[in-house]
C-alpha positions in Angstrom: 11.2 -6.0 -16.7 14.8 -5.2 -14.5 13.5 -1.8 -13.5 10.9 -1.3 -10.1 7.8 -0.3 -10.3 5.8 1.1 -6.9 3.3 -0.4 -8.4 3.8 -3.9 -9.6 6.1 -4.0 -6.4 6.0 -5.9 -3.0 8.9 -5.5 -0.6 9.6 -9.1 1.6 11.9 -8.9 4.3 13.0 -12.5 5.6 14.3 -12.9 9.6 16.1 -9.6 10.1 14.9 -10.5 14.0 17.1 -9.6 17.3 19.4 -12.8 18.0 19.7 -13.1 14.0 21.1 -9.8 13.8 23.7 -10.0 15.8 25.3 -12.8 14.6 26.2 -11.5 10.8 28.8 -9.7 10.3 27.5 -6.4 9.0 25.2 -5.8 11.9 24.9 -1.9 12.5 25.1 -1.4 8.6 21.4 -4.1 7.5 19.6 -2.9 10.3 19.9 0.9 9.0 19.2 0.4 5.3 16.5 -2.1 6.7 15.0 0.6 8.1 15.3 2.9 5.5 13.7 0.2 3.2 11.2 -0.6 5.6 10.1 3.3 5.4 10.4 3.6 2.5 7.5 1.6 1.3 5.3 2.6 3.9 6.4 6.2 2.1 5.4 4.3 -1.2 2.4 2.6 -0.3 4.4 -0.5 -1.5 2.7 -3.8 0.4 5.4 -5.5 2.7 5.4 -9.1 3.7 7.4 -9.8 6.4 8.8 -13.7 7.7 10.4 -14.1 11.8 11.8 -17.7 11.4 11.5 -19.7 15.4 10.8 -15.7 17.2 9.7 -17.4 20.6 14.2 -18.7 20.2 15.2 -15.3 17.6 13.4 -12.7 18.9 10.8 -10.5 16.6 11.9 -8.6 14.3 13.4 -5.1 14.9 12.0 -2.4 16.2 14.0 -0.8 13.2 11.8 -2.6 10.7 9.0 -3.0 13.1 7.5 0.5 13.7 7.8 2.0 10.3 5.2 -0.6 8.9 2.4 -1.6 10.7 0.0 -2.8 8.0 3.2 -5.1 7.2 1.8 -9.1 6.4 3.7 -11.3 9.3 4.2 -15.1 8.8 6.0 -17.4 11.5 8.1 -19.9 10.1 10.4 -22.7 10.4 11.4 -24.0 7.0 14.3 -22.1 5.8 12.7 -21.1 2.5 10.1 -18.7 2.9 7.6 -19.0 0.7 7.6 -23.8 0.9 5.2 -22.2 3.0 1.9 -22.3 0.0 0.0 -19.3 2.9 3.2 -17.2 2.2 3.0 -18.2 -1.5 -1.1 -17.7 -2.1 -0.6 -14.5 0.0 2.6 -12.6 -2.1 0.5 -13.7 -5.7 -2.8 -12.7 -3.9 -1.1 -8.9 -4.7 -0.7 -9.0 -8.4 2.4 -7.7 -8.1 5.5 -9.2 -9.9 8.3 -8.1 -8.3 9.7 -8.8 -5.2 12.3 -6.5 -3.7 14.0 -8.7 -1.1 16.7 -8.6 1.8 16.9 -10.1 4.9 19.0 -13.5 7.1 20.7 -15.2 6.7 21.8 -14.4 2.5 23.2 -17.3 2.0 20.3 -19.8 3.0 16.8 -18.4 4.0 17.2 -15.0 1.6 18.9 -17.0 -1.2 16.9 -20.4 -1.2 13.2 -18.0 -1.1 15.5 -16.2 -4.5 15.4 -19.1 -6.5 11.6 -20.9 -5.3 10.6 -16.6 -6.6 12.2 -17.3 -9.5 10.7 -20.7 -9.7 6.7 -19.1 -9.2 7.1 -16.1 -11.3 8.8 -13.5 -10.0 10.6 -11.0 -10.8 13.1 -10.3 -7.7 15.4 -7.8 -7.0 17.7 -8.6 -4.0 18.2 -5.8 -1.6 22.4 -6.1 -1.0 23.2 -3.9 1.2 20.0 -5.3 3.4 21.5 -8.7 3.9 23.4 -10.5 6.0 25.5 -13.3 7.1 27.7 -14.7 9.6 30.6 -14.3 7.3 32.0 -12.5 4.7 32.7 -15.6 2.4 29.5 -17.4 2.9 27.4 -13.5 1.6 29.3 -13.2 -1.0 28.9 -16.7 -2.5 25.2 -16.2 -1.8 25.5 -13.8 -4.0 27.1 -14.7 -6.9 25.3 -17.4 -6.8 21.6 -15.7 -6.6 23.0 -13.2 -9.6 23.7 -16.9 -11.4 20.3 -17.9 -11.0 18.4 -14.6 -12.6 18.3 -12.2 -9.3 19.3 -8.7 -9.8 21.5 -7.1 -7.2 21.4 -3.7 -6.0 21.9 -1.1 -3.4 18.9 0.6 -1.6 20.1 3.2 -3.0 18.8 2.0 -6.9 15.9 0.8 -5.8 14.8 3.8 -3.9 15.9 5.4 -7.6 14.0 3.0 -9.8 10.6 3.5 -7.6 11.4 7.6 -7.7 11.7 7.2 -11.2 12.9 11.4 -10.9 12.5 13.8 -9.1 9.6 15.2 -10.0 8.1 12.5 -7.7 5.4 13.9 -5.0 7.9 11.2 -2.7 11.0 12.1 -4.1 11.6 14.8 -1.1 10.7 12.6 1.6 12.5 9.3 0.4 16.0 11.7 -0.6 15.5 12.3 3.2 15.9 9.2 4.5 19.8 8.8 2.7 20.6 11.9 3.7 
């Protein structure tokens, strides 16, 4: 499978937190695309999982996400790889969903290590690249290349949204379309 389906997908958001967001090269775009993805998941009834890297020091998940996915499963972490935590891995597996839409901070560290482990655990990973960020453009670009090389499907927010909708007759089409206008 390479096209996303709302019924077989979940959203995993990695460490989009106050202090980390302010350190990336593309802060504004990342925050906007993150909010769109959170709202879309809520509209489409897609389960959302959120990690926070050491929130005591790095802050909470940004309000643009947190306020739009009140039912999200949160998990604090200190390992860079989010599924190094066996409880997180078990929670993802227990959904029965095999497609994971993934984004977050930092692309070349936590996102890349998580994507690799998800692939190793049998998931199909769809990276939402315009909702990812790193401190430098070079690290971001290198991470995208590396993830493509090991099987991650690298996409944009709009690609993901329209794959999930399938067509203009989807009852949620106008709501989703309004997010990107």
